N, C-alpha and C positions, 0 to 999 in steps of 0.2 A: 795562098802562097805556093801550093803545089803546081798550079798552072804556070806561075812565074818560074819556078825551079825547072819545070819540064822543058822550057825553051832555051835554057842555058846550054851552050855547046858542050859536047862530051869532053872535048880536050880541056876546056876551062874547068869543068867539073872535076876532071882527073887531077888537074894542077892544084885545085883547092883541097881535094880530099887527101892529098899527100903532102900538103904544105906544113912547114915548120914555122915557129914564131918568127924567125929571121926572114921568112919569105912572105909574111903577111902584107907588107906594103905592096909587093908585086901583085899578089892575088887580088887584093882589094882594088888596086888600080885597074886591073884587067876587067874585073866584074863591073866597076863603076863605068868604065868606057862602054862596055856592052849595054848596060842599062840605059845610059844616056841616049842611045840611038834606038831604044826599044819603045814603041808606042804603048805596048801593054803595061810597061813599068810606070810610065807617066800617068796613064789612066788609073792604075791602082793607087798611086799616091794621091791623085785628085780625089778619088772616092773616099780615102781615109782622112783627108785633111780639109777639103773644101767645105766651108760653112753652109753653102747652098745645098750641098748634098748630105749634110749631117743628119743622121737618123736619130741621134740622141739629144737633139736640142729641145728646148721648151716649145710647147704647142698649145695655144689657147683653145683651139677647136677640140683637140683631144681631151683637154682638161674639162671643158664644158660638157662634153658627151659623157665622160665618166661621172661627173657631178650629177647630171640628170639621172643616170642609172642609180647612183647612190641615194638620191632623194626618193626615187620610186621604191627602192628596197626598204628604206627607213620608214616610209609611210605604211608599208605592209608588215612592219615589225620584224623584217629579216635583217637583223642588226649585223650579223657576221658578214653577210654579203655586202651590206651597205658600207661597212668598214673597209672592205677590200676596194670598193670603187672610189671611196673618198681618198684613200691612200694612193690609188692609181692616178687620180686627178691631181693630187698635190705633186706627184712626181713630174707631171707634164706642165703644170701651171707656171707661166712666167710671173715673176715677182712684181712687175710694174703695170699690170693690167687690172681693169675694174670689171665688176659684175654688179649691175644695179647700184651704181655709185658707191660700191664697197670694194675694197681691195680683194681680188679673187683669192689669193693665198689665205688671207685672214678669214674669209668666208668659209673656205674649205676646212681650215683648222677648226673653226667653230662648229661646222657640221659634224666633223669627225668627233669632236669633243662630246657633242650630244649623243652620238652613237656609242661612244665608250662609256658614258654615264649610264645609258640604258642597259649596257652589258655588265654593269657592276664594276667597271674599271675606273674607279674614282680618281686615283692618283694620275693615271694616264690622261683622263679627261682634264684634270687641272693643268697638266703640262701643255696640252693642246690649246687650252684657253689662253695661257700665258704667251704661247707662240703667236696666236692670233693678235694679241695686244702688242707684241713686239712689232708686228707688221703694221698694225693700225691701232695706236694707243687710244684714240677717241671712239672706240667701237663699244657703244653702250651695251649691246646684247652680249658681247664677249665678257664684259665685266659682270654682267648678271649671271651668265653661265658659269663663270669662275666662282662666283659666290655659291652657286648650287653645289659645285664640286667640293669646295672647302667645307661647306656645311655637312656634306655626306661623309667627309673625312673627320668631322668633329672639330675643324679649325674655325670655331665660331667668330673669333675676333677678326680674323682675316676676311671671313665671309661678310661681316658687317661693313668692313672697309670697302670691299669690292662693291657692295650694293650702294654705299654712299657715293662712290665715284660714278657708278652707273646712273644714279639719280641726278647727279650734276650734269651729265652729258645728255641724257634722254630728253627729247624735245616734245614727244607726244604725251597728251594727258593720260591716255589709257596705259601707256608704258610706265609713266611715273606712278600711277596708282598701283600697278602690279608690283613695282619695286618697293613701294611703301608697305604694302601688305606683307611682302617677304621679309622686310626689315623688322616689322612688328613681331612676326613669328620668331625670328632669330633672337630678338632682344628678350624674349620670354624663356629662351633656352639657357642652359648653363654656358658661361663664358669661358669655362676651363676647356682648353683644347686637348683632345686626345692625341698624343704624340704618335706619329707614324712609326710603326715598328721597324727598327733597323738592327742589324746584327751588331753586337758589341765588338768592335774591331779597331784596335790601334796598331794593327800589324804593319800598316803601310809605312810607319815611321821606324821600323826595325832597321838598325844600323849595321853596316858591315863590321865584322869583328877582327879583321886583320888586313894587311896589305899584301897583295900578290905581286909577283914580278915575272916577266917573260924571260925565259932562258933558252939556250940551244941544247937540244937533246941529241943523243948519239944516233938514234934511228928514226926519229919523227920530225926533225927540223925544230922549229920553235915550240915551246910548251910553257905551261904556267905552273909555278911553285910558290911556296911561302917560306920565309926565313924562320917562322915560328911554328910550333906544333899547332895543329888545327883540331879542336875538339869535335866530337860527333854532333851533327845537326847544326853546325855553325853556318851562318849566312856568309858566303865568301865573295859573291859577286852580284852586282845589280847594274843593269844597263838598259837604256832606251835604244831603239834601233837607229842605225844611220839612215836606213830607209826600209819601208815595209809596203806590202801590197796584199790585199785580200784575194783569195783564190776565186776563180770565176764561179765555181759551183756553190760558193757561200755568199754571193752578193745579195741574195734574197733572204738570207737567214741570219747574217751576222753584220755588225756595224763595220763600215768600210774604214774606220779610223782606229777604234779601240779593239775591234774584233770580237767584242762580246755579243751574245745572242740578242737579236733585235726584239724590242718590245712591240706591243700592238700599235703604239703611237710613233711610228718611224718618221724620221726627218729626211726629206730628199735633198739632193744637192741644190744650191742656189741657182746654178746656171745651166745644168744639164740633167738628163734623166738616168744617168748610169748608177751612181752609188746611192746607198741608203745609210743613214746614221741612226744611232740610238738616242741622240740628243742634239740640241742646237749647238752645244759646246763642241762636240765632235765634228759637226758639220763645218763650223767656223774654223776650227783648227786644221781641218783637211783642205778646205777650199779657200780660206783666207778672205771670205766675203760674208756679209750679214745684211740685215734689212735696213741699215742706217741710211742708205741712199733713197729709200722708198717711203720713209715714214714722215717726212717733213709736212706733207699735206694733210696728215691725220693727227695733228697735235692735240694735246689735252687742253681743256679750258683753263683759263688763268685764275678762276675764282676758288680753287681748291685751297684748303688750309695748309700751312707749312708741313704738318705731320702727314696729311693725306697726300700732298704733292710728292713728298719723299717716298712714301709707300708706293704710289703709282710709278714713280721713276724707277724704283727697285724692280718692279714687275716688268715694265716696258723697255728698260735699258739695262739688262743684266750685264755684269762685267765679263763678257765673253768676246769683246771686240778683237778683231784680227790683229790689231796693232800691238796687242799684248803677247802675241805668240812668239816664242823664242826661235822656233825652227821654221824653215821654209814651208809654205802651204803646199803640201806634196801633190795635191790634185789640181791646183790652179792651172797649170800649163796643159792639162789634159781636158779642160772644160770647153765651154762654148758649143757643146753638142757634137763636136767631132768624135767619130766613133772608133778611131784607131786604138784608144785604150781598152775598148770592149772587144776588139778583134785580135790584137796581137797577144801572144802568150804572156802569162803573168811575169815570168822572169825577164822578158824583154821590156815590159812596162816598168818593172822594178829597176832595170838598168837606166831607163829614162829618168826616173826619180832621183837616182844617185847622181847622174850627170847634172840635172837641174839644181840639185842641192849644192853641188860643187860650184856651179856658175853663180848661184845666188850669194855664195860666200866670197866671191872674188871682189876685191875692192877696186881693181883696175878693170879696164874695158875688155881686154883680150882674154881669150880662154887659154887655160893651161893645156897644151896639147898632150902632155903626159897624164892622161886621165887616170891611169892606174895608180897614181900617187895617192889618190883619195882612199884607196883600199890596198893597203900594203899587206896583201894576203897571197897565199899560194894559188897557183892555177894548174890546169891539167890539159892545156890545149893540145899538146902533141899526143895525148892519150885518148883524145876524143875519137869517136867513130867517124868514118868518112861522111856519113849522112849528117851528123851533128855539125861538123865543120862547115858544110855547105849551108845548112840552116843558119848558123851564126853569121856567115857572110851576108846572106840575103837579109836577115832581120836587122843587122847592124846598119845597113844602107837604108832600109825602110824607116827605122827608128830615127835616124839622122834627118831624113826628109821631113818626118812628122815634127821633130823638135824645131826645125828651122822656121816654122810658122811663128814661134815666140822668140826664138834666139838665132835668127838668120846670120847675124854678124858674128856671133860667138861660136857657131857650129858650122864652119865651112864644109861643104860637101867634097871631101878629099880623102885620099887613101890613108893619110896619117890618123885622122880622127876615126875613120871607120875601123882601122886595125886596133885602135885602142878600145873601141866599143866591143870588139870581138874578145879582146883580152878581159874586159870587164865582165862579159857574159860568162867567160870561162871561170872567173873568180866567183861569180855568183853561184855557178853550178856546184862548186865544191865547198863553199863557205856559208851559203845561206842556211838559215834554220827554219824549220817548220814550226810555226806557232800553232799550238794545239789547245783545244778546249775539252774539258771533261763532259761527256754526255751522260748525265746522271739525274736521279730524282732531285727535287728541290729541297728535300729535307723536311717538308711540312706534312707529307702524306704518311699514312700508316706504314709501319715496317713491313716490307714485302720482299721476299726472296727474288721474285721475278723482276721487280724493279731494280734491285741492286745487281742482278745478273746482267743488266743492260749497260752497266758502266763501261764506257770506252773512250779512248782518245780520238778526237776528230780534228784533222788538220784543217785550219781555217785560213791561214795566211802564210806568207813567205817573207822573211826579213833578213837583213844583214846587220850583224852586231860586230863592230870593229874589234873590240877586245874579246868578246865571247867566242869569236871564231878562232882564237889562239889556243883554246883548250883542245887537246888531242883526244882521240877516241880510245876506249878500252871496252872490250866485251865483259870485263869485270870492273866497272867504274867505281870510283870512290867519290864522285860528285853527281848530284842530280839536278837537272835543269827543268824549270817550269816557268810559266808565264802568268802574270796578272796584267790584264789589258795588253798593252804592247811591251811592257817591261819584262826583261829577262832576269830571272833570279837563279842563282846557283847555290847549292847547299851541300856541305860535306856529309856523306852518308856513313862515314866511319871515322875513327880517329886517325888522322894523317900526320905522320912525323915531319918535322921541318926538313925541307929540301926534296921531299918526295913529290913526283909529278902529280898534278891534279888532272884527272881524266874523267870525261863523261862518255856516255854512249851515244853514238850517232844513229842509233836505231836498234840493232840486234844486240842481245846480251846472252851470256851463258844461262841456260835454263829456258830461254825463249825459243831459240833455234839451235840446231846442232852445229858443229864447227863448219861443216862443208857449206851449209846454207849461209852462215854468217860471212865466211870468206868470199863467197860468190857475190853476195849483195854489196859488200864494201868495195870490192874491186870494180864492179859495174857502176856503182853510184858515185864513188869517191876516188876511184883510180889508185887505190893502194892495197897492198896485201897486208892484212892485219897480222902483227906479231906480238900482240898483247899476251899476257900470261894465260888467258883463257884459250887462245888459239895456238900457243906454242908449248903448253904443258898439259900433260894428261890431267883430266879432271873427271870426277864421278858423273857429273851431269851429262857431258858429251858422250860418255860411254853408254849410258842407259836411256838417253833421251828418245831415241827411236829403236832401241835394242829389242831383241827377241829373247824369250826365256830359253834356258838350256833344256834340251830334250830329256836329260837325265833327272829323275825325281830327286828332290831335296838338294839339288845343286843351285846355288844362288848366282852362278855366273851368267854373263851376258853374251849373246851371239849378235854379230854385226853384219850388216849388208856390205857389199863391196865398196860402195862410194864412201860410206862412213869409215870403214876399215882403212881405206887409203889415206884419209886425212889424219886419223889417229896414229897410223904408222909413222907419218911424217914427224909427229911430235917427239918420237923416240930419238931422232937425230940430235936433239938438244942434250941428250945424256952421253957422257963420255965412255960409259961402259956399264956392265951389269951391276957393279958395285954402287955406282951413283944412282942407278935405277932402283936398286934395293933400298938405298937410303931414302929415296923419294917416297917409296911405298909405305915406309914406316911412319911417314908424316900424315898419311891418309888411309885409315883402315878400310874405308868404304871402297876405295879402288882395289885394294887387295882382296876384298870380298867378292868382287865381280870379275876380276882379271888376274887372279893369282898366277895363272899359267904363263902370263906374259913375262913375269919377273923371274921365271925359272929358265928362260931361254937365253942362249948365248948368241943366237942368230936373230937379229932384229927383223929380218925379212920374213921370218916364219912366225913372228909374234901375233900378227893380226890376220888370220886366215878367215875370209868370209864364210859364214855358215858353221864355223866351229866355235864352241864355247871357250871363252877366254879364261875360264877357271879349270875346266877338266878336259877340254879338247873334244868333247862329244859333238857329233854332227847333227845339224837340223836342216831339213829340206825346206829352204826358204821359199821357193816357188809355190810349193804346196801350202806352206803357212800363209803366204800372201793371198792365196785363193780362199782360205778359211776366213781370213780377216775381212775380205771383200764381201763375203756372204753375211757375216755378222754386222758389218757396217750398214747394210741395207735396212735392217730393222732399227738401228740406232738413228739413222736419218729420218725414218718415219716418225719416230717419237719426237725428234727435234723439230720437225715441221708441225707436229701436233701442238707442241709447247708454244711455238710461235703464233699459231692460230688460236690458241686458248681452248681447243676442243680435244681433250685427252681421253681416249678410251682405255679402259683397264687392260685390255688385251695387248695394247701397244706397250704399256709399261712392263707387262709380263714378258713380252718378246725381247724387250731391251735388256731385262735382267738376265735372260738366257744368253743374249749376245755378249754381255760383259763377262759372264762366266767363261764363254768361249775365248774371248780376247785374253783373259788372264791365263789361259792354258798355252797361249801362243806368244804373247808379248811379255817382255820383262816386267816384273811387278812395279817398277818405277818408270815405265815408259809413259811419256806425257799424254799419249792418246787415252790411256786408261783414266787418267785424272779428268780429262775433258768429258769422257762418257759418264763418269761418276757425277760430274757436275750437271749434265743434262738430266740424268735420272733424279738427282736431288731436286732440281727445278720442277720436274714433272710431279714428283710426290708432294711437293709443297703446293702446287697448283690444285691438286685434288684433296688437300687437307690432311695428308698422311705425314705429319710433321716428324714423328719419331724415325720413320724410314728416311725422310729427307735429311735429318741430322746425321744419320749413319753414313749416307753417301757423300754428304758435304765434308764430313771429317775425313773420309777415305781420300777424297780429292786433295784436300789440304795436306795430308800426310805425304802424298807423292810430290806435290809441288814444293814442299819444304826441303825435300831431298834434292830437287833440281835447282832451286833458287837460293836456298838458305832460309832460316827461320824468320829473319827480319827484313826480307825483301818486300818492296811495295806490293808485289803481286800477292804475297801472303796477306797483306793488309786488306786488299780488295776481297779476297776470299773470306777473311774473317768477318767482314761486314755482313756477308751473306749468313754465315753461321750465327753470329750474334743476333741478327735480325730474327731468325727462326727462334732462337732461345728466348729472347726478350718478349717476342709476341706471344710466347706460351708461358711467360712468367717464370722461366728457369733461372735459377741463381747463377748458373754457369755463364749466362749471357753477360753478367757484370764483369767477370774475369776476362772474357774474350773482348769485351768493349775496351777495357783498360789496355789490353795488349794491342788492339787495333789503333787506339789513340797514340800509343808509344811508337808504333811503326810509322804512322803518318806524320808524327812530329819529327821523326828522324829525317824524313824526306821533304817536308814542307814547313817545319817549324811553326811559327805563329800564324802562318797562312793556311794551315790544314783545314780549319773549319770553312774558310772561304772557298777552297778548292773542292771540298767534299761536304756540302751542307748536310748530308745524311749523318755525318758524325755528330752533329749537334743533337739530332733526334735520338741517336743511339745513347748518347751520354745522359740525356734527359730521362729516357726510359730506364736506363740502368740505375739512375739515382733513386727511382721509385721503389726499387727492390731492396734498398738498404733498410 
């Protein structure tokens, strides 16, 4: 797209970059006229949409080549590599071609099932056998392989049925003999099936506990409230997305529909090679197609008993037909191998999905030219950067051309539709949500501080939630948002009185970043200046978050850098005078402890002098302090790198201990960086088996974070998992108490979904119960 943008005349670029909403029709018309006469533009559109040039279409030759490589690796016992090649072959294989008189897709699923079985992945092998049979129901070898997988799982009754069907289909004498031998062995085994272990979870049926309403607020436009009091941990909102799209960097690791992590037995798209899915159900829901058109020539024999016929039907024709899907198949218009969905930015492809969903809902033939009606949400077009305005113009025209292949009559290439797409992109920019997944241990491994230290949120998809977007932001939120599959859940994290606005965090929170960082991020990303209580009122966390220690011994005051002092001084404008400021300090003893000098001043302009203690006024040489910190950080980074590599030398730990002592002499005791270094040292001690020292530094880190976030914040819950892990692995009774506290915090944020979101909690609770 850079090449296309570079040829746009400078006068037109200038017109677009300074355009307002009212001028969009004019700028879009000018750019459309320019592109219509530009060969480069038409060449680009052809490359993105022409089926003959499609790079992502199915390809039998590529599939056969990958299959051959998989077979070679399988014969050598290189099962992991064979699995890769078979999955690659499935991604490229057309659904309607044969290989040695067998459906190619069915053969590939069967080959991969054998590889998965050899790798000990019996459930995954079973699923692949079923997929092979959905594509080719009369595939005797697939029924036989399915029996082997069921037998390995302890599902003997199903295994016997699989073999019985296989016996009815098999035509060769040697094949029948092999099946009969396997049947005899199974009949001698126990017929009691061992149930596949599944978590005890009825949480998906948890109901909303109150009705919310959208209201107008004085400073934030629309917002969400409740007419009734909301108890702590109540589930207040649940919603599926209007439209969603997986991020490009997650296409190989997460399902393109439900966004969960991909298993070993991935399912490719039916008609192109772009997306991967975790199951056939997700593939059908996303693409709207299944194998029903390809299986007629592979019918089951007629002589099966009624019970066996029903069993075979349940296996080969599961109830995942696209006709039962309530929503529009969001990937269908992107398919057929055209690669524009793989090339265009995710938010542009998401806009296409929103437009198509709108079209599919239309009962009449014509398109509603006011596309923005489908998303009655705020926009920020006139606050966009010049470069972004130009990008939106170009991408809107390109997207419109791509959609015309499916919806030419409903998406005319004109300035009216183009300008509406630009407004839609603007709405997506400020209203879409990042769907995240927790990257954490699976809960079945031994308790390990290093494993729990790696818990992090990973953004995997982008989605628009029509009602969820109406919740406003606060850096001190009373609502927590999280995702199970595609579904958005919101839960109250404190008791909320009737009529109070329900606010979630759009990213930054008090304790996580200081005020200056939060304000900058929110203005750049969402085009508003935050005026929540965390950004408009003095709070302890913002004062000490990046603060320095007073140079005077025994003084607990904080010293601020100029950029932090500037924003903290702005907060004083909300006070009417020294008396109101004094009343405020009485409500929070912590603020008075670190900034008592502020409340003794009559001149607010002198309250926050950079480099001067806010309690006693003593001066600290900040440039010299920063040099001291930089030297200490060198040794901390060395230890951090050693922890990551797993090779920790004792001298590195000793050096890091010296560094944190130096940091404590320069930084405020509750500066967040000290907590981070304490955690690194705790992790290092745990790695070398020094658990008592690890406990000491882990507790020190938590003590600081409790001051910054509050005792019941989810961040504290994450840290308590680490502490409890050390305690329980060493048989310490204190681990039981910290486990209980951890469970209480996670229940506050995730309710009945806590164990699903953090499987490690289950293991903690099991280990804690053994100490009683």
